[in-house]
C-alpha positions as a Markdown table, in Angstrom:
| # | Residue | x | y | z |
|---|---|---|---|---|
| 1 | Met | 119.1 | -81.5 | -109.2 |
| 2 | Asn | 120.6 | -81.4 | -105.7 |
| 3 | Asp | 123.2 | -84.2 | -105.9 |
| 4 | Gln | 126.2 | -84.1 | -103.6 |
| 5 | Ile | 129.5 | -84.9 | -105.2 |
| 6 | Thr | 133.1 | -85.2 | -103.9 |
| 7 | Val | 135.9 | -85.0 | -106.5 |
| 8 | Cys | 139.7 | -84.8 | -106.4 |
| 9 | Gly | 141.6 | -83.2 | -109.2 |
| 10 | His | 143.9 | -80.5 | -110.3 |
| 11 | Val | 142.9 | -76.8 | -110.6 |
| 12 | Ala | 143.2 | -76.4 | -114.4 |
| 13 | Thr | 142.8 | -72.6 | -114.7 |
| 14 | Glu | 143.7 | -69.7 | -112.5 |
| 15 | Pro | 140.8 | -69.1 | -110.1 |
| 16 | Lys | 138.7 | -66.0 | -111.3 |
| 17 | His | 137.1 | -63.8 | -108.6 |
| 18 | His | 134.4 | -61.2 | -109.1 |
| 19 | Arg | 131.8 | -59.5 | -107.1 |
| 20 | Thr | 128.3 | -59.1 | -108.4 |
| 21 | Ala | 126.4 | -55.7 | -108.3 |
| 22 | Ser | 124.6 | -56.9 | -105.2 |
| 23 | Gly | 128.0 | -57.6 | -103.5 |
| 24 | Leu | 128.1 | -61.4 | -103.8 |
| 25 | Asp | 131.7 | -62.7 | -104.1 |
| 26 | Ile | 132.1 | -65.5 | -106.6 |
| 27 | Thr | 135.3 | -67.5 | -107.5 |
| 28 | Ser | 135.3 | -70.1 | -110.3 |
| 29 | Phe | 137.9 | -72.4 | -111.9 |
| 30 | Arg | 138.1 | -75.5 | -114.1 |
| 31 | Leu | 138.9 | -78.8 | -112.4 |
| 32 | Ala | 140.5 | -81.7 | -114.2 |
| 33 | Cys | 139.9 | -85.1 | -112.6 |
| 34 | Gln | 141.9 | -87.8 | -114.4 |
| 35 | Gln | 141.1 | -91.5 | -113.6 |
| 36 | Arg | 144.0 | -94.0 | -113.5 |
| 37 | Arg | 144.2 | -97.7 | -113.2 |
| 38 | Tyr | 147.1 | -100.0 | -112.2 |
| 39 | Asp | 148.2 | -102.3 | -115.1 |
| 40 | Gln | 149.7 | -105.3 | -113.3 |
| 41 | Lys | 151.3 | -106.7 | -116.5 |
| 42 | Gln | 153.3 | -103.4 | -117.1 |
| 43 | Gly | 153.6 | -102.6 | -113.4 |
| 44 | Thr | 152.6 | -99.0 | -114.0 |
| 45 | Trp | 149.6 | -96.7 | -113.6 |
| 46 | Val | 147.8 | -96.0 | -116.9 |
| 47 | Ala | 145.9 | -92.7 | -117.5 |
| 48 | Gln | 142.3 | -93.0 | -118.5 |
| 49 | Glu | 139.7 | -90.4 | -119.4 |
| 50 | Thr | 139.7 | -86.9 | -117.7 |
| 51 | Asn | 136.4 | -85.5 | -116.4 |
| 52 | Trp | 136.2 | -81.7 | -116.5 |
| 53 | Tyr | 134.1 | -79.6 | -114.1 |
| 54 | Thr | 133.5 | -75.9 | -113.6 |
| 55 | Val | 133.7 | -75.2 | -109.9 |
| 56 | Ser | 132.1 | -72.1 | -108.3 |
| 57 | Ala | 132.5 | -70.9 | -104.7 |
| 58 | Phe | 130.4 | -68.2 | -103.1 |
| 59 | Arg | 130.7 | -65.6 | -100.3 |
| 60 | Gly | 133.5 | -66.3 | -97.8 |
| 61 | Leu | 134.5 | -69.6 | -99.5 |
| 62 | Ala | 135.0 | -67.6 | -102.7 |
| 63 | Thr | 137.4 | -65.2 | -101.0 |
| 64 | Ala | 139.3 | -68.0 | -99.4 |
| 65 | Ala | 139.6 | -69.9 | -102.7 |
| 66 | Thr | 141.0 | -66.8 | -104.4 |
| 67 | Glu | 143.6 | -66.4 | -101.7 |
| 68 | Ser | 144.5 | -70.1 | -101.4 |
| 69 | Leu | 144.2 | -71.9 | -104.7 |
| 70 | Val | 146.6 | -71.8 | -107.7 |
| 71 | Lys | 146.6 | -73.4 | -111.1 |
| 72 | Gly | 148.1 | -76.9 | -110.9 |
| 73 | Gln | 147.2 | -77.5 | -107.3 |
| 74 | Arg | 145.6 | -80.8 | -106.3 |
| 75 | Val | 142.4 | -80.2 | -104.4 |
| 76 | Ile | 139.3 | -81.9 | -103.0 |
| 77 | Val | 135.9 | -80.4 | -103.8 |
| 78 | Leu | 132.6 | -81.2 | -102.1 |
| 79 | Gly | 129.5 | -79.6 | -103.4 |
| 80 | Arg | 126.3 | -79.8 | -105.4 |
| 81 | Leu | 126.4 | -81.2 | -108.9 |
| 82 | Arg | 124.7 | -79.2 | -111.7 |
| 83 | Ile | 124.4 | -80.5 | -115.2 |
| 84 | Arg | 123.0 | -78.0 | -117.7 |
| 85 | Asp | 122.5 | -78.2 | -121.5 |
| 86 | Trp | 123.4 | -75.0 | -123.3 |
| 87 | Glu | 123.0 | -73.6 | -126.8 |
| 88 | Gln | 124.9 | -70.8 | -128.4 |
| 89 | Gly | 124.0 | -70.2 | -132.0 |
| 90 | Glu | 124.8 | -73.4 | -133.9 |
| 91 | Arg | 126.8 | -74.9 | -131.0 |
| 92 | Arg | 125.2 | -77.1 | -128.3 |
| 93 | Gly | 126.8 | -78.8 | -125.3 |
| 94 | Thr | 126.5 | -79.9 | -121.7 |
| 95 | Ser | 128.1 | -78.1 | -118.8 |
| 96 | Val | 129.0 | -80.1 | -115.7 |
| 97 | Asp | 129.3 | -77.7 | -112.8 |
| 98 | Ile | 129.9 | -78.0 | -109.0 |
| 99 | Glu | 128.7 | -75.4 | -106.6 |
| 100 | Ala | 131.3 | -75.9 | -103.9 |
| 101 | Asp | 130.4 | -76.1 | -100.2 |
| 102 | His | 134.0 | -77.1 | -99.2 |
| 103 | Leu | 137.4 | -76.8 | -100.9 |
| 104 | Gly | 140.7 | -78.1 | -99.6 |
| 105 | Ser | 144.2 | -79.1 | -100.6 |
| 106 | Asp | 144.7 | -82.8 | -101.2 |
| 107 | Ile | 147.7 | -83.3 | -98.9 |
| 108 | Ser | 148.2 | -86.9 | -100.0 |
| 109 | Trp | 150.1 | -85.2 | -102.9 |
| 110 | Gln | 151.9 | -82.5 | -101.0 |
| 111 | Pro | 155.4 | -81.4 | -101.8 |
| 112 | Arg | 158.3 | -82.5 | -99.6 |
| 113 | Ala | 158.6 | -79.1 | -97.7 |
| 114 | Ala | 154.9 | -79.3 | -96.7 |
| 115 | Ala | 155.3 | -82.8 | -95.4 |
| 116 | Glu | 158.4 | -81.9 | -93.4 |
| 117 | Ser | 156.8 | -78.8 | -91.9 |
| 118 | Ser | 153.7 | -80.8 | -90.9 |
| 119 | Gly | 155.8 | -83.3 | -89.0 |
| 120 | Ala | 155.1 | -86.3 | -91.2 |
| 121 | Ser | 157.1 | -89.3 | -90.2 |
| 122 | Glu | 158.7 | -89.6 | -93.6 |
| 123 | Ser | 159.1 | -86.8 | -96.0 |
| 124 | Ser | 157.6 | -87.1 | -99.5 |
| 125 | Ala | 158.7 | -86.1 | -102.9 |
| 126 | Glu | 156.4 | -83.9 | -105.0 |
| 127 | Gly | 153.5 | -86.0 | -106.3 |
| 128 | Ser | 154.0 | -88.7 | -103.7 |
| 129 | Pro | 152.0 | -89.5 | -100.7 |
| 130 | Ala | 153.3 | -88.4 | -97.3 |
| 131 | Gly | 154.1 | -91.0 | -94.7 |
| 132 | Pro | 155.7 | -94.5 | -94.9 |
| 133 | Ala | 155.3 | -96.6 | -98.0 |
| 134 | Val | 153.0 | -99.6 | -97.8 |
| 135 | Ala | 154.7 | -103.0 | -98.2 |
| 136 | Gly | 154.1 | -104.5 | -101.6 |
| 137 | Ala | 152.6 | -101.2 | -103.0 |
| 138 | Pro | 153.6 | -100.1 | -106.5 |
| 139 | Ala | 156.4 | -97.6 | -106.6 |
| 140 | Ala | 154.4 | -94.9 | -108.3 |
| 141 | Trp | 151.7 | -93.4 | -106.1 |
| 142 | Ala | 148.0 | -93.4 | -107.3 |
| 143 | Pro | 144.7 | -94.4 | -105.9 |
| 144 | Ala | 144.3 | -98.1 | -105.1 |
| 145 | Pro | 142.9 | -100.2 | -107.8 |
| 146 | Pro | 139.2 | -101.1 | -107.5 |
| 147 | Gln | 138.5 | -104.3 | -105.5 |
| 148 | Asp | 135.6 | -106.6 | -105.3 |
| 149 | Thr | 133.1 | -105.8 | -102.6 |
| 150 | Pro | 133.5 | -108.4 | -99.8 |
| 151 | Phe | 129.8 | -109.1 | -99.4 |
């Protein structure tokens, strides 16, 4: 399978870096991607299921990930999806992995200090989008609710 995938989520474990006997740098971490939807009756965002991925980065990207990523950080991952069935004794399961081609911080959730240093027009609180609020938008920040396709 060579499916490209882009996901946004939180680094759920401290990134682990190691070097193979052949000198290949590898960094891996777990990524939690929680879906949310806006409940118009309650006027709040409601958490739904969380998808979990094991993300692996190689070579220079592995080194950069080790130096840049921390547990709890919100990130964007672009890479190749790998779904593998596994068996260990009596236990069986499915592993959903991403071999990262690109990793980056999701700055739409940046802390206030980062927004101020970047020159954003309005500073943001932790967990809030940088920039001005959209008129009529819910007070709590989250992705926009799904809309019908216009065609």
